[in-house]
mmCIF file of the protein (N, C-alpha, C, O) and its ligand, coordinates in Angstrom:
data_MODEL
# 
_entry.id   MODEL 
# 
loop_
_entity.id 
_entity.type 
_entity.pdbx_number_of_molecules 
1 polymer     1 
2 non-polymer 1 
# 
_entity_poly.entity_id                      1 
_entity_poly.type                           'polypeptide(L)' 
_entity_poly.nstd_linkage                   no 
_entity_poly.nstd_monomer                   no 
_entity_poly.pdbx_seq_one_letter_code       MADTLKAKSLCKLKREIISKHFDEIAAVTRNSQYICSKCARTSEGKKWLCKPVTL 
_entity_poly.pdbx_seq_one_letter_code_can   MADTLKAKSLCKLKREIISKHFDEIAAVTRNSQYICSKCARTSEGKKWLCKPVTL 
_entity_poly.pdbx_strand_id                 A 
# 
loop_
_entity_poly_seq.entity_id 
_entity_poly_seq.num 
_entity_poly_seq.mon_id 
_entity_poly_seq.hetero 
1 1  MET n 
1 2  ALA n 
1 3  ASP n 
1 4  THR n 
1 5  LEU n 
1 6  LYS n 
1 7  ALA n 
1 8  LYS n 
1 9  SER n 
1 10 LEU n 
1 11 CYS n 
1 12 LYS n 
1 13 LEU n 
1 14 LYS n 
1 15 ARG n 
1 16 GLU n 
1 17 ILE n 
1 18 ILE n 
1 19 SER n 
1 20 LYS n 
1 21 HIS n 
1 22 PHE n 
1 23 ASP n 
1 24 GLU n 
1 25 ILE n 
1 26 ALA n 
1 27 ALA n 
1 28 VAL n 
1 29 THR n 
1 30 ARG n 
1 31 ASN n 
1 32 SER n 
1 33 GLN n 
1 34 TYR n 
1 35 ILE n 
1 36 CYS n 
1 37 SER n 
1 38 LYS n 
1 39 CYS n 
1 40 ALA n 
1 41 ARG n 
1 42 THR n 
1 43 SER n 
1 44 GLU n 
1 45 GLY n 
1 46 LYS n 
1 47 LYS n 
1 48 TRP n 
1 49 LEU n 
1 50 CYS n 
1 51 LYS n 
1 52 PRO n 
1 53 VAL n 
1 54 THR n 
1 55 LEU n 
# 
loop_
_struct_asym.id 
_struct_asym.entity_id 
A 1 
B 2 
# 
loop_
_chem_comp.id 
_chem_comp.type 
_chem_comp.mon_nstd_flag 
ALA 'L-peptide linking' y 
ARG 'L-peptide linking' y 
ASN 'L-peptide linking' y 
ASP 'L-peptide linking' y 
CYS 'L-peptide linking' y 
GLN 'L-peptide linking' y 
GLU 'L-peptide linking' y 
GLY 'peptide linking'   y 
HIS 'L-peptide linking' y 
ILE 'L-peptide linking' y 
LEU 'L-peptide linking' y 
LYS 'L-peptide linking' y 
MET 'L-peptide linking' y 
PHE 'L-peptide linking' y 
PRO 'L-peptide linking' y 
SER 'L-peptide linking' y 
THR 'L-peptide linking' y 
TRP 'L-peptide linking' y 
TYR 'L-peptide linking' y 
VAL 'L-peptide linking' y 
ZN  non-polymer         . 
# 
_pdbx_entity_nonpoly.entity_id   2 
_pdbx_entity_nonpoly.name        ? 
_pdbx_entity_nonpoly.comp_id     ZN 
# 
_pdbx_nonpoly_scheme.asym_id         B 
_pdbx_nonpoly_scheme.entity_id       2 
_pdbx_nonpoly_scheme.mon_id          ZN 
_pdbx_nonpoly_scheme.ndb_seq_num     1 
_pdbx_nonpoly_scheme.pdb_seq_num     101 
_pdbx_nonpoly_scheme.auth_seq_num    101 
_pdbx_nonpoly_scheme.pdb_mon_id      ZN 
_pdbx_nonpoly_scheme.auth_mon_id     ZN 
_pdbx_nonpoly_scheme.pdb_strand_id   A 
_pdbx_nonpoly_scheme.pdb_ins_code    . 
# 
loop_
_atom_site.group_PDB 
_atom_site.id 
_atom_site.type_symbol 
_atom_site.label_atom_id 
_atom_site.label_alt_id 
_atom_site.label_comp_id 
_atom_site.label_asym_id 
_atom_site.label_entity_id 
_atom_site.label_seq_id 
_atom_site.pdbx_PDB_ins_code 
_atom_site.Cartn_x 
_atom_site.Cartn_y 
_atom_site.Cartn_z 
_atom_site.occupancy 
_atom_site.B_iso_or_equiv 
_atom_site.pdbx_formal_charge 
_atom_site.auth_seq_id 
_atom_site.auth_comp_id 
_atom_site.auth_asym_id 
_atom_site.auth_atom_id 
_atom_site.pdbx_PDB_model_num 
ATOM   1   N  N  . MET A 1 1  ? -11.811 -29.764 64.639 1.00 0.00 ? 1   MET A N  1 
ATOM   2   C  CA . MET A 1 1  ? -12.742 -28.621 64.689 1.00 0.00 ? 1   MET A CA 1 
ATOM   3   C  C  . MET A 1 1  ? -12.131 -27.386 64.040 1.00 0.00 ? 1   MET A C  1 
ATOM   4   O  O  . MET A 1 1  ? -12.744 -26.319 64.027 1.00 0.00 ? 1   MET A O  1 
ATOM   5   N  N  . ALA A 1 2  ? -10.927 -27.531 63.505 1.00 0.00 ? 2   ALA A N  1 
ATOM   6   C  CA . ALA A 1 2  ? -10.226 -26.362 62.957 1.00 0.00 ? 2   ALA A CA 1 
ATOM   7   C  C  . ALA A 1 2  ? -10.796 -25.927 61.614 1.00 0.00 ? 2   ALA A C  1 
ATOM   8   O  O  . ALA A 1 2  ? -10.790 -24.742 61.282 1.00 0.00 ? 2   ALA A O  1 
ATOM   9   N  N  . ASP A 1 3  ? -11.286 -26.889 60.846 1.00 0.00 ? 3   ASP A N  1 
ATOM   10  C  CA . ASP A 1 3  ? -11.730 -26.526 59.497 1.00 0.00 ? 3   ASP A CA 1 
ATOM   11  C  C  . ASP A 1 3  ? -13.201 -26.140 59.459 1.00 0.00 ? 3   ASP A C  1 
ATOM   12  O  O  . ASP A 1 3  ? -14.057 -26.942 59.086 1.00 0.00 ? 3   ASP A O  1 
ATOM   13  N  N  . THR A 1 4  ? -13.478 -24.918 59.845 1.00 0.00 ? 4   THR A N  1 
ATOM   14  C  CA . THR A 1 4  ? -14.838 -24.410 59.705 1.00 0.00 ? 4   THR A CA 1 
ATOM   15  C  C  . THR A 1 4  ? -15.012 -23.852 58.298 1.00 0.00 ? 4   THR A C  1 
ATOM   16  O  O  . THR A 1 4  ? -14.046 -23.559 57.594 1.00 0.00 ? 4   THR A O  1 
ATOM   17  N  N  . LEU A 1 5  ? -16.250 -23.720 57.924 1.00 0.00 ? 5   LEU A N  1 
ATOM   18  C  CA . LEU A 1 5  ? -16.554 -23.192 56.606 1.00 0.00 ? 5   LEU A CA 1 
ATOM   19  C  C  . LEU A 1 5  ? -16.192 -21.710 56.540 1.00 0.00 ? 5   LEU A C  1 
ATOM   20  O  O  . LEU A 1 5  ? -16.581 -20.930 57.409 1.00 0.00 ? 5   LEU A O  1 
ATOM   21  N  N  . LYS A 1 6  ? -15.441 -21.327 55.500 1.00 0.00 ? 6   LYS A N  1 
ATOM   22  C  CA . LYS A 1 6  ? -14.995 -19.942 55.382 1.00 0.00 ? 6   LYS A CA 1 
ATOM   23  C  C  . LYS A 1 6  ? -15.739 -19.211 54.262 1.00 0.00 ? 6   LYS A C  1 
ATOM   24  O  O  . LYS A 1 6  ? -16.142 -19.811 53.265 1.00 0.00 ? 6   LYS A O  1 
ATOM   25  N  N  . ALA A 1 7  ? -15.909 -17.909 54.453 1.00 0.00 ? 7   ALA A N  1 
ATOM   26  C  CA . ALA A 1 7  ? -16.486 -17.092 53.397 1.00 0.00 ? 7   ALA A CA 1 
ATOM   27  C  C  . ALA A 1 7  ? -15.606 -17.156 52.159 1.00 0.00 ? 7   ALA A C  1 
ATOM   28  O  O  . ALA A 1 7  ? -14.400 -17.379 52.263 1.00 0.00 ? 7   ALA A O  1 
ATOM   29  N  N  . LYS A 1 8  ? -16.199 -16.963 50.992 1.00 0.00 ? 8   LYS A N  1 
ATOM   30  C  CA . LYS A 1 8  ? -15.513 -17.007 49.694 1.00 0.00 ? 8   LYS A CA 1 
ATOM   31  C  C  . LYS A 1 8  ? -15.167 -18.426 49.266 1.00 0.00 ? 8   LYS A C  1 
ATOM   32  O  O  . LYS A 1 8  ? -14.630 -18.636 48.178 1.00 0.00 ? 8   LYS A O  1 
ATOM   33  N  N  . SER A 1 9  ? -15.477 -19.410 50.127 1.00 0.00 ? 9   SER A N  1 
ATOM   34  C  CA . SER A 1 9  ? -15.021 -20.763 49.834 1.00 0.00 ? 9   SER A CA 1 
ATOM   35  C  C  . SER A 1 9  ? -16.077 -21.622 49.160 1.00 0.00 ? 9   SER A C  1 
ATOM   36  O  O  . SER A 1 9  ? -15.788 -22.735 48.721 1.00 0.00 ? 9   SER A O  1 
ATOM   37  N  N  . LEU A 1 10 ? -17.308 -21.110 49.076 1.00 0.00 ? 10  LEU A N  1 
ATOM   38  C  CA . LEU A 1 10 ? -18.381 -21.953 48.556 1.00 0.00 ? 10  LEU A CA 1 
ATOM   39  C  C  . LEU A 1 10 ? -18.060 -22.474 47.154 1.00 0.00 ? 10  LEU A C  1 
ATOM   40  O  O  . LEU A 1 10 ? -18.372 -23.621 46.835 1.00 0.00 ? 10  LEU A O  1 
ATOM   41  N  N  . CYS A 1 11 ? -17.451 -21.658 46.334 1.00 0.00 ? 11  CYS A N  1 
ATOM   42  C  CA . CYS A 1 11 ? -17.109 -22.043 44.959 1.00 0.00 ? 11  CYS A CA 1 
ATOM   43  C  C  . CYS A 1 11 ? -16.037 -23.114 44.900 1.00 0.00 ? 11  CYS A C  1 
ATOM   44  O  O  . CYS A 1 11 ? -15.964 -23.877 43.937 1.00 0.00 ? 11  CYS A O  1 
ATOM   45  N  N  . LYS A 1 12 ? -15.207 -23.169 45.929 1.00 0.00 ? 12  LYS A N  1 
ATOM   46  C  CA . LYS A 1 12 ? -14.030 -24.040 45.867 1.00 0.00 ? 12  LYS A CA 1 
ATOM   47  C  C  . LYS A 1 12 ? -14.156 -25.301 46.710 1.00 0.00 ? 12  LYS A C  1 
ATOM   48  O  O  . LYS A 1 12 ? -13.202 -26.066 46.846 1.00 0.00 ? 12  LYS A O  1 
ATOM   49  N  N  . LEU A 1 13 ? -15.336 -25.510 47.273 1.00 0.00 ? 13  LEU A N  1 
ATOM   50  C  CA . LEU A 1 13 ? -15.491 -26.640 48.179 1.00 0.00 ? 13  LEU A CA 1 
ATOM   51  C  C  . LEU A 1 13 ? -15.291 -27.976 47.480 1.00 0.00 ? 13  LEU A C  1 
ATOM   52  O  O  . LEU A 1 13 ? -15.784 -28.199 46.374 1.00 0.00 ? 13  LEU A O  1 
ATOM   53  N  N  . LYS A 1 14 ? -14.567 -28.846 48.140 1.00 0.00 ? 14  LYS A N  1 
ATOM   54  C  CA . LYS A 1 14 ? -14.418 -30.204 47.648 1.00 0.00 ? 14  LYS A CA 1 
ATOM   55  C  C  . LYS A 1 14 ? -15.582 -31.044 48.141 1.00 0.00 ? 14  LYS A C  1 
ATOM   56  O  O  . LYS A 1 14 ? -16.270 -30.694 49.100 1.00 0.00 ? 14  LYS A O  1 
ATOM   57  N  N  . ARG A 1 15 ? -15.780 -32.162 47.459 1.00 0.00 ? 15  ARG A N  1 
ATOM   58  C  CA . ARG A 1 15 ? -16.939 -32.997 47.756 1.00 0.00 ? 15  ARG A CA 1 
ATOM   59  C  C  . ARG A 1 15 ? -16.984 -33.431 49.223 1.00 0.00 ? 15  ARG A C  1 
ATOM   60  O  O  . ARG A 1 15 ? -18.052 -33.425 49.834 1.00 0.00 ? 15  ARG A O  1 
ATOM   61  N  N  . GLU A 1 16 ? -15.844 -33.803 49.786 1.00 0.00 ? 16  GLU A N  1 
ATOM   62  C  CA . GLU A 1 16 ? -15.852 -34.270 51.180 1.00 0.00 ? 16  GLU A CA 1 
ATOM   63  C  C  . GLU A 1 16 ? -16.148 -33.133 52.158 1.00 0.00 ? 16  GLU A C  1 
ATOM   64  O  O  . GLU A 1 16 ? -16.727 -33.359 53.221 1.00 0.00 ? 16  GLU A O  1 
ATOM   65  N  N  . ILE A 1 17 ? -15.749 -31.908 51.794 1.00 0.00 ? 17  ILE A N  1 
ATOM   66  C  CA . ILE A 1 17 ? -16.060 -30.756 52.637 1.00 0.00 ? 17  ILE A CA 1 
ATOM   67  C  C  . ILE A 1 17 ? -17.557 -30.441 52.567 1.00 0.00 ? 17  ILE A C  1 
ATOM   68  O  O  . ILE A 1 17 ? -18.175 -30.076 53.568 1.00 0.00 ? 17  ILE A O  1 
ATOM   69  N  N  . ILE A 1 18 ? -18.121 -30.588 51.376 1.00 0.00 ? 18  ILE A N  1 
ATOM   70  C  CA . ILE A 1 18 ? -19.552 -30.333 51.216 1.00 0.00 ? 18  ILE A CA 1 
ATOM   71  C  C  . ILE A 1 18 ? -20.363 -31.266 52.111 1.00 0.00 ? 18  ILE A C  1 
ATOM   72  O  O  . ILE A 1 18 ? -21.289 -30.822 52.790 1.00 0.00 ? 18  ILE A O  1 
ATOM   73  N  N  . SER A 1 19 ? -20.025 -32.545 52.119 1.00 0.00 ? 19  SER A N  1 
ATOM   74  C  CA . SER A 1 19 ? -20.789 -33.485 52.939 1.00 0.00 ? 19  SER A CA 1 
ATOM   75  C  C  . SER A 1 19 ? -20.560 -33.233 54.422 1.00 0.00 ? 19  SER A C  1 
ATOM   76  O  O  . SER A 1 19 ? -21.454 -33.450 55.240 1.00 0.00 ? 19  SER A O  1 
ATOM   77  N  N  . LYS A 1 20 ? -19.346 -32.768 54.770 1.00 0.00 ? 20  LYS A N  1 
ATOM   78  C  CA . LYS A 1 20 ? -19.014 -32.518 56.170 1.00 0.00 ? 20  LYS A CA 1 
ATOM   79  C  C  . LYS A 1 20 ? -19.746 -31.290 56.713 1.00 0.00 ? 20  LYS A C  1 
ATOM   80  O  O  . LYS A 1 20 ? -20.171 -31.266 57.868 1.00 0.00 ? 20  LYS A O  1 
ATOM   81  N  N  . HIS A 1 21 ? -19.884 -30.278 55.865 1.00 0.00 ? 21  HIS A N  1 
ATOM   82  C  CA . HIS A 1 21 ? -20.507 -29.018 56.287 1.00 0.00 ? 21  HIS A CA 1 
ATOM   83  C  C  . HIS A 1 21 ? -21.864 -28.823 55.633 1.00 0.00 ? 21  HIS A C  1 
ATOM   84  O  O  . HIS A 1 21 ? -22.288 -27.689 55.413 1.00 0.00 ? 21  HIS A O  1 
ATOM   85  N  N  . PHE A 1 22 ? -22.539 -29.900 55.324 1.00 0.00 ? 22  PHE A N  1 
ATOM   86  C  CA . PHE A 1 22 ? -23.759 -29.784 54.531 1.00 0.00 ? 22  PHE A CA 1 
ATOM   87  C  C  . PHE A 1 22 ? -24.809 -28.892 55.170 1.00 0.00 ? 22  PHE A C  1 
ATOM   88  O  O  . PHE A 1 22 ? -25.481 -28.132 54.473 1.00 0.00 ? 22  PHE A O  1 
ATOM   89  N  N  . ASP A 1 23 ? -24.959 -28.975 56.496 1.00 0.00 ? 23  ASP A N  1 
ATOM   90  C  CA . ASP A 1 23 ? -25.972 -28.154 57.169 1.00 0.00 ? 23  ASP A CA 1 
ATOM   91  C  C  . ASP A 1 23 ? -25.664 -26.666 57.031 1.00 0.00 ? 23  ASP A C  1 
ATOM   92  O  O  . ASP A 1 23 ? -26.568 -25.863 56.797 1.00 0.00 ? 23  ASP A O  1 
ATOM   93  N  N  . GLU A 1 24 ? -24.397 -26.296 57.175 1.00 0.00 ? 24  GLU A N  1 
ATOM   94  C  CA . GLU A 1 24 ? -23.993 -24.896 57.018 1.00 0.00 ? 24  GLU A CA 1 
ATOM   95  C  C  . GLU A 1 24 ? -24.210 -24.415 55.585 1.00 0.00 ? 24  GLU A C  1 
ATOM   96  O  O  . GLU A 1 24 ? -24.689 -23.305 55.353 1.00 0.00 ? 24  GLU A O  1 
ATOM   97  N  N  . ILE A 1 25 ? -23.853 -25.262 54.638 1.00 0.00 ? 25  ILE A N  1 
ATOM   98  C  CA . ILE A 1 25 ? -24.023 -24.911 53.229 1.00 0.00 ? 25  ILE A CA 1 
ATOM   99  C  C  . ILE A 1 25 ? -25.502 -24.781 52.890 1.00 0.00 ? 25  ILE A C  1 
ATOM   100 O  O  . ILE A 1 25 ? -25.902 -23.864 52.172 1.00 0.00 ? 25  ILE A O  1 
ATOM   101 N  N  . ALA A 1 26 ? -26.303 -25.690 53.401 1.00 0.00 ? 26  ALA A N  1 
ATOM   102 C  CA . ALA A 1 26 ? -27.748 -25.618 53.167 1.00 0.00 ? 26  ALA A CA 1 
ATOM   103 C  C  . ALA A 1 26 ? -28.307 -24.320 53.729 1.00 0.00 ? 26  ALA A C  1 
ATOM   104 O  O  . ALA A 1 26 ? -29.191 -23.707 53.129 1.00 0.00 ? 26  ALA A O  1 
ATOM   105 N  N  . ALA A 1 27 ? -27.787 -23.899 54.889 1.00 0.00 ? 27  ALA A N  1 
ATOM   106 C  CA . ALA A 1 27 ? -28.288 -22.677 55.523 1.00 0.00 ? 27  ALA A CA 1 
ATOM   107 C  C  . ALA A 1 27 ? -27.988 -21.431 54.695 1.00 0.00 ? 27  ALA A C  1 
ATOM   108 O  O  . ALA A 1 27 ? -28.814 -20.520 54.647 1.00 0.00 ? 27  ALA A O  1 
ATOM   109 N  N  . VAL A 1 28 ? -26.836 -21.367 54.045 1.00 0.00 ? 28  VAL A N  1 
ATOM   110 C  CA . VAL A 1 28 ? -26.477 -20.167 53.272 1.00 0.00 ? 28  VAL A CA 1 
ATOM   111 C  C  . VAL A 1 28 ? -26.951 -20.238 51.826 1.00 0.00 ? 28  VAL A C  1 
ATOM   112 O  O  . VAL A 1 28 ? -26.852 -19.252 51.096 1.00 0.00 ? 28  VAL A O  1 
ATOM   113 N  N  . THR A 1 29 ? -27.466 -21.394 51.402 1.00 0.00 ? 29  THR A N  1 
ATOM   114 C  CA . THR A 1 29 ? -27.972 -21.480 50.032 1.00 0.00 ? 29  THR A CA 1 
ATOM   115 C  C  . THR A 1 29 ? -29.505 -21.521 49.971 1.00 0.00 ? 29  THR A C  1 
ATOM   116 O  O  . THR A 1 29 ? -30.099 -21.373 48.903 1.00 0.00 ? 29  THR A O  1 
ATOM   117 N  N  . ARG A 1 30 ? -30.127 -21.723 51.132 1.00 0.00 ? 30  ARG A N  1 
ATOM   118 C  CA . ARG A 1 30 ? -31.583 -21.910 51.167 1.00 0.00 ? 30  ARG A CA 1 
ATOM   119 C  C  . ARG A 1 30 ? -32.339 -20.724 50.561 1.00 0.00 ? 30  ARG A C  1 
ATOM   120 O  O  . ARG A 1 30 ? -33.268 -20.905 49.775 1.00 0.00 ? 30  ARG A O  1 
ATOM   121 N  N  . ASN A 1 31 ? -31.926 -19.507 50.939 1.00 0.00 ? 31  ASN A N  1 
ATOM   122 C  CA . ASN A 1 31 ? -32.580 -18.293 50.441 1.00 0.00 ? 31  ASN A CA 1 
ATOM   123 C  C  . ASN A 1 31 ? -31.644 -17.539 49.494 1.00 0.00 ? 31  ASN A C  1 
ATOM   124 O  O  . ASN A 1 31 ? -31.396 -16.345 49.661 1.00 0.00 ? 31  ASN A O  1 
ATOM   125 N  N  . SER A 1 32 ? -31.145 -18.244 48.525 1.00 0.00 ? 32  SER A N  1 
ATOM   126 C  CA . SER A 1 32 ? -30.128 -17.683 47.637 1.00 0.00 ? 32  SER A CA 1 
ATOM   127 C  C  . SER A 1 32 ? -30.600 -16.431 46.906 1.00 0.00 ? 32  SER A C  1 
ATOM   128 O  O  . SER A 1 32 ? -31.678 -16.405 46.313 1.00 0.00 ? 32  SER A O  1 
ATOM   129 N  N  . GLN A 1 33 ? -29.778 -15.410 46.963 1.00 0.00 ? 33  GLN A N  1 
ATOM   130 C  CA . GLN A 1 33 ? -30.055 -14.165 46.237 1.00 0.00 ? 33  GLN A CA 1 
ATOM   131 C  C  . GLN A 1 33 ? -28.939 -13.846 45.250 1.00 0.00 ? 33  GLN A C  1 
ATOM   132 O  O  . GLN A 1 33 ? -29.047 -12.906 44.462 1.00 0.00 ? 33  GLN A O  1 
ATOM   133 N  N  . TYR A 1 34 ? -27.874 -14.627 45.297 1.00 0.00 ? 34  TYR A N  1 
ATOM   134 C  CA . TYR A 1 34 ? -26.736 -14.410 44.396 1.00 0.00 ? 34  TYR A CA 1 
ATOM   135 C  C  . TYR A 1 34 ? -26.347 -15.714 43.720 1.00 0.00 ? 34  TYR A C  1 
ATOM   136 O  O  . TYR A 1 34 ? -26.482 -16.796 44.292 1.00 0.00 ? 34  TYR A O  1 
ATOM   137 N  N  . ILE A 1 35 ? -25.864 -15.591 42.494 1.00 0.00 ? 35  ILE A N  1 
ATOM   138 C  CA . ILE A 1 35 ? -25.314 -16.748 41.787 1.00 0.00 ? 35  ILE A CA 1 
ATOM   139 C  C  . ILE A 1 35 ? -23.908 -16.386 41.330 1.00 0.00 ? 35  ILE A C  1 
ATOM   140 O  O  . ILE A 1 35 ? -23.655 -15.246 40.942 1.00 0.00 ? 35  ILE A O  1 
ATOM   141 N  N  . CYS A 1 36 ? -23.017 -17.323 41.373 1.00 0.00 ? 36  CYS A N  1 
ATOM   142 C  CA . CYS A 1 36 ? -21.664 -17.073 40.894 1.00 0.00 ? 36  CYS A CA 1 
ATOM   143 C  C  . CYS A 1 36 ? -21.638 -17.224 39.377 1.00 0.00 ? 36  CYS A C  1 
ATOM   144 O  O  . CYS A 1 36 ? -21.993 -18.273 38.841 1.00 0.00 ? 36  CYS A O  1 
ATOM   145 N  N  . SER A 1 37 ? -21.214 -16.162 38.691 1.00 0.00 ? 37  SER A N  1 
ATOM   146 C  CA . SER A 1 37 ? -21.215 -16.194 37.223 1.00 0.00 ? 37  SER A CA 1 
ATOM   147 C  C  . SER A 1 37 ? -20.099 -17.070 36.683 1.00 0.00 ? 37  SER A C  1 
ATOM   148 O  O  . SER A 1 37 ? -20.074 -17.381 35.492 1.00 0.00 ? 37  SER A O  1 
ATOM   149 N  N  . LYS A 1 38 ? -19.193 -17.464 37.531 1.00 0.00 ? 38  LYS A N  1 
ATOM   150 C  CA . LYS A 1 38 ? -18.085 -18.314 37.106 1.00 0.00 ? 38  LYS A CA 1 
ATOM   151 C  C  . LYS A 1 38 ? -18.354 -19.784 37.405 1.00 0.00 ? 38  LYS A C  1 
ATOM   152 O  O  . LYS A 1 38 ? -18.064 -20.654 36.584 1.00 0.00 ? 38  LYS A O  1 
ATOM   153 N  N  . CYS A 1 39 ? -18.915 -20.059 38.591 1.00 0.00 ? 39  CYS A N  1 
ATOM   154 C  CA . CYS A 1 39 ? -19.047 -21.444 39.050 1.00 0.00 ? 39  CYS A CA 1 
ATOM   155 C  C  . CYS A 1 39 ? -20.490 -21.944 39.081 1.00 0.00 ? 39  CYS A C  1 
ATOM   156 O  O  . CYS A 1 39 ? -20.734 -23.137 39.261 1.00 0.00 ? 39  CYS A O  1 
ATOM   157 N  N  . ALA A 1 40 ? -21.462 -21.014 38.901 1.00 0.00 ? 40  ALA A N  1 
ATOM   158 C  CA . ALA A 1 40 ? -22.885 -21.371 38.905 1.00 0.00 ? 40  ALA A CA 1 
ATOM   159 C  C  . ALA A 1 40 ? -23.362 -21.877 40.263 1.00 0.00 ? 40  ALA A C  1 
ATOM   160 O  O  . ALA A 1 40 ? -24.354 -22.602 40.334 1.00 0.00 ? 40  ALA A O  1 
ATOM   161 N  N  . ARG A 1 41 ? -22.674 -21.509 41.338 1.00 0.00 ? 41  ARG A N  1 
ATOM   162 C  CA . ARG A 1 41 ? -23.167 -21.832 42.679 1.00 0.00 ? 41  ARG A CA 1 
ATOM   163 C  C  . ARG A 1 41 ? -24.010 -20.661 43.176 1.00 0.00 ? 41  ARG A C  1 
ATOM   164 O  O  . ARG A 1 41 ? -23.837 -19.527 42.729 1.00 0.00 ? 41  ARG A O  1 
ATOM   165 N  N  . THR A 1 42 ? -24.914 -20.941 44.096 1.00 0.00 ? 42  THR A N  1 
ATOM   166 C  CA . THR A 1 42 ? -25.776 -19.884 44.615 1.00 0.00 ? 42  THR A CA 1 
ATOM   167 C  C  . THR A 1 42 ? -25.631 -19.781 46.127 1.00 0.00 ? 42  THR A C  1 
ATOM   168 O  O  . THR A 1 42 ? -25.270 -20.750 46.795 1.00 0.00 ? 42  THR A O  1 
ATOM   169 N  N  . SER A 1 43 ? -25.919 -18.584 46.662 1.00 0.00 ? 43  SER A N  1 
ATOM   170 C  CA . SER A 1 43 ? -25.939 -18.402 48.106 1.00 0.00 ? 43  SER A CA 1 
ATOM   171 C  C  . SER A 1 43 ? -26.728 -17.152 48.450 1.00 0.00 ? 43  SER A C  1 
ATOM   172 O  O  . SER A 1 43 ? -27.044 -16.337 47.583 1.00 0.00 ? 43  SER A O  1 
ATOM   173 N  N  . GLU A 1 44 ? -27.045 -17.013 49.751 1.00 0.00 ? 44  GLU A N  1 
ATOM   174 C  CA . GLU A 1 44 ? -27.801 -15.840 50.181 1.00 0.00 ? 44  GLU A CA 1 
ATOM   175 C  C  . GLU A 1 44 ? -26.895 -14.622 50.372 1.00 0.00 ? 44  GLU A C  1 
ATOM   176 O  O  . GLU A 1 44 ? -27.396 -13.503 50.489 1.00 0.00 ? 44  GLU A O  1 
ATOM   177 N  N  . GLY A 1 45 ? -25.579 -14.812 50.405 1.00 0.00 ? 45  GLY A N  1 
ATOM   178 C  CA . GLY A 1 45 ? -24.652 -13.705 50.599 1.00 0.00 ? 45  GLY A CA 1 
ATOM   179 C  C  . GLY A 1 45 ? -23.562 -13.717 49.549 1.00 0.00 ? 45  GLY A C  1 
ATOM   180 O  O  . GLY A 1 45 ? -23.017 -14.774 49.234 1.00 0.00 ? 45  GLY A O  1 
ATOM   181 N  N  . LYS A 1 46 ? -23.237 -12.556 49.003 1.00 0.00 ? 46  LYS A N  1 
ATOM   182 C  CA . LYS A 1 46 ? -22.219 -12.500 47.950 1.00 0.00 ? 46  LYS A CA 1 
ATOM   183 C  C  . LYS A 1 46 ? -20.836 -12.867 48.472 1.00 0.00 ? 46  LYS A C  1 
ATOM   184 O  O  . LYS A 1 46 ? -19.944 -13.213 47.697 1.00 0.00 ? 46  LYS A O  1 
ATOM   185 N  N  . LYS A 1 47 ? -20.662 -12.790 49.797 1.00 0.00 ? 47  LYS A N  1 
ATOM   186 C  CA . LYS A 1 47 ? -19.350 -13.111 50.371 1.00 0.00 ? 47  LYS A CA 1 
ATOM   187 C  C  . LYS A 1 47 ? -18.950 -14.567 50.170 1.00 0.00 ? 47  LYS A C  1 
ATOM   188 O  O  . LYS A 1 47 ? -17.774 -14.913 50.289 1.00 0.00 ? 47  LYS A O  1 
ATOM   189 N  N  . TRP A 1 48 ? -19.927 -15.420 49.866 1.00 0.00 ? 48  TRP A N  1 
ATOM   190 C  CA . TRP A 1 48 ? -19.627 -16.839 49.702 1.00 0.00 ? 48  TRP A CA 1 
ATOM   191 C  C  . TRP A 1 48 ? -19.159 -17.182 48.295 1.00 0.00 ? 48  TRP A C  1 
ATOM   192 O  O  . TRP A 1 48 ? -18.671 -18.287 48.060 1.00 0.00 ? 48  TRP A O  1 
ATOM   193 N  N  . LEU A 1 49 ? -19.300 -16.255 47.361 1.00 0.00 ? 49  LEU A N  1 
ATOM   194 C  CA . LEU A 1 49 ? -19.036 -16.561 45.957 1.00 0.00 ? 49  LEU A CA 1 
ATOM   195 C  C  . LEU A 1 49 ? -17.882 -15.744 45.410 1.00 0.00 ? 49  LEU A C  1 
ATOM   196 O  O  . LEU A 1 49 ? -17.609 -14.654 45.912 1.00 0.00 ? 49  LEU A O  1 
ATOM   197 N  N  . CYS A 1 50 ? -17.193 -16.251 44.383 1.00 0.00 ? 50  CYS A N  1 
ATOM   198 C  CA . CYS A 1 50 ? -16.046 -15.530 43.830 1.00 0.00 ? 50  CYS A CA 1 
ATOM   199 C  C  . CYS A 1 50 ? -16.467 -14.498 42.794 1.00 0.00 ? 50  CYS A C  1 
ATOM   200 O  O  . CYS A 1 50 ? -15.817 -13.461 42.661 1.00 0.00 ? 50  CYS A O  1 
ATOM   201 N  N  . LYS A 1 51 ? -17.562 -14.766 42.046 1.00 0.00 ? 51  LYS A N  1 
ATOM   202 C  CA . LYS A 1 51 ? -18.062 -13.801 41.054 1.00 0.00 ? 51  LYS A CA 1 
ATOM   203 C  C  . LYS A 1 51 ? -19.570 -13.642 41.205 1.00 0.00 ? 51  LYS A C  1 
ATOM   204 O  O  . LYS A 1 51 ? -20.330 -14.039 40.322 1.00 0.00 ? 51  LYS A O  1 
ATOM   205 N  N  . PRO A 1 52 ? -20.012 -13.051 42.344 1.00 0.00 ? 52  PRO A N  1 
ATOM   206 C  CA . PRO A 1 52 ? -21.447 -12.997 42.625 1.00 0.00 ? 52  PRO A CA 1 
ATOM   207 C  C  . PRO A 1 52 ? -22.212 -12.043 41.706 1.00 0.00 ? 52  PRO A C  1 
ATOM   208 O  O  . PRO A 1 52 ? -21.765 -10.933 41.419 1.00 0.00 ? 52  PRO A O  1 
ATOM   209 N  N  . VAL A 1 53 ? -23.375 -12.510 41.255 1.00 0.00 ? 53  VAL A N  1 
ATOM   210 C  CA . VAL A 1 53 ? -24.301 -11.705 40.461 1.00 0.00 ? 53  VAL A CA 1 
ATOM   211 C  C  . VAL A 1 53 ? -25.681 -11.866 41.105 1.00 0.00 ? 53  VAL A C  1 
ATOM   212 O  O  . VAL A 1 53 ? -26.060 -12.970 41.497 1.00 0.00 ? 53  VAL A O  1 
ATOM   213 N  N  . THR A 1 54 ? -26.429 -10.768 41.215 1.00 0.00 ? 54  THR A N  1 
ATOM   214 C  CA . THR A 1 54 ? -27.756 -10.838 41.817 1.00 0.00 ? 54  THR A CA 1 
ATOM   215 C  C  . THR A 1 54 ? -28.689 -11.700 40.973 1.00 0.00 ? 54  THR A C  1 
ATOM   216 O  O  . THR A 1 54 ? -28.764 -11.546 39.754 1.00 0.00 ? 54  THR A O  1 
ATOM   217 N  N  . LEU A 1 55 ? -29.392 -12.602 41.635 1.00 0.00 ? 55  LEU A N  1 
ATOM   218 C  CA . LEU A 1 55 ? -30.359 -13.441 40.932 1.00 0.00 ? 55  LEU A CA 1 
ATOM   219 C  C  . LEU A 1 55 ? -31.597 -12.651 40.542 1.00 0.00 ? 55  LEU A C  1 
ATOM   220 O  O  . LEU A 1 55 ? -32.518 -13.203 39.940 1.00 0.00 ? 55  LEU A O  1 
HETATM 221 ZN ZN . ZN  B 2 .  ? -17.452 -18.852 41.965 1.00 0.00 2 101 ZN  A ZN 1 
# 
């Protein structure tokens, strides 16, 4: 239970972490308002991305 999903980590998630925390990731990407200009990932909060840009 130690490895919870951390802010700023969305860009760096490994495949096994994505499947493990899929519900949490789905929750923060469902209403995405930001996209990472470096990694092309999206989320509802800029804190999840390394180079957030408003969508
Ligand atoms: Zn990024």
